[in-house]
C-alpha positions, 0 to 999 in steps of 0.5 A: 473711117480711121482706127487709131491704136497706139499712135498708128492710124488704120483705114478702112473702107466704109462702104464695104464694112458693115458695123455689124463687122467692125467688133470683129475688126477691132478684135484682130486688131487688139489681137496683132498687137498681143494687148488687150482691149480697154475702151474704145473712143468712138468719134470723140466719145468713151464707150467702156461697154456692149461695143458690138451693139453700140456699132449696130445700134447707133444710126449715125456715120462712125468716122473715128475709133479710137483703141484704148489698150492695156499693156498686157502685163499690167492687166494680168498683174491687175488681175493677180492683185485681185484674187490675192485681194479677193482671198485675203477677205474671202479666208477668213469668211469662209469660216464665218460660212462653215460656221454658220452652217454647223449651227443652223443656216439662214437665207443669208447664209446661203447668199454668202455661199453663193457669192463665194461660188461666183467668187471661185467661179470668177478666179477659174476663168481669169485662168482660163483667160490668161492660159490662152495668152500666146506669150503667157511664159513671158508676160508673168513673173515666174512661169513655174509658180503660175502652174503651181497656180493653175493647179490648186485652182483646178482642185478648186473646180472639183471642189464645186462638183464635190458641194453639189450633193450636200447642197441639193441634199441640205446636208448642212454639216457636210457642207461645213466640213467641206468648206473647213476641210478642202475650200480653206486649205486649196485657198491658202495654197493659192493665196501663198503662189498669187502672193509671189506672182503680183507684182509691185512697180514691176519688180516686187512680190507682195509679202 
């Protein structure tokens, strides 16, 4: 079996390799290249997700796997850009949600709050994932600004905990207050720092 990555071909022994081991092998190869997996081309067929399931569930013999990777810096910058765009829309949306809680929240209001929680959780998880990169200092535009960003996102984690009690008790006014006076200021702080980390054509910041 042949595994190709970045114009390099690696041959592995089919007889000694079980299909459920392939995913682990590919992860090791990608990690050694200090890059991130984009998708796979298996015997000419693009596979974009559930890679491990594909290996264990497909009975046919796999002869060739091409690993398509995303350059690390580009992937990180794409994440920063996505967070920046998310906050551009989220900040005014939080104001709307808070206003609805001050008035009288309905089912749609609660769904908006859940969506907001999911967005915050995604930001937190993305920071954790990027923080685990071995060469993070050389993979972002400004390491000092990155640390400010990490600290601000950490504040969001604490605020999620603060919101749990008023949500359980359905204290609508307190929920509105926390959204206006806690979440929005931190969102604005994150928005300012993340804008300094996003690069355009590899050199310019988002303005």
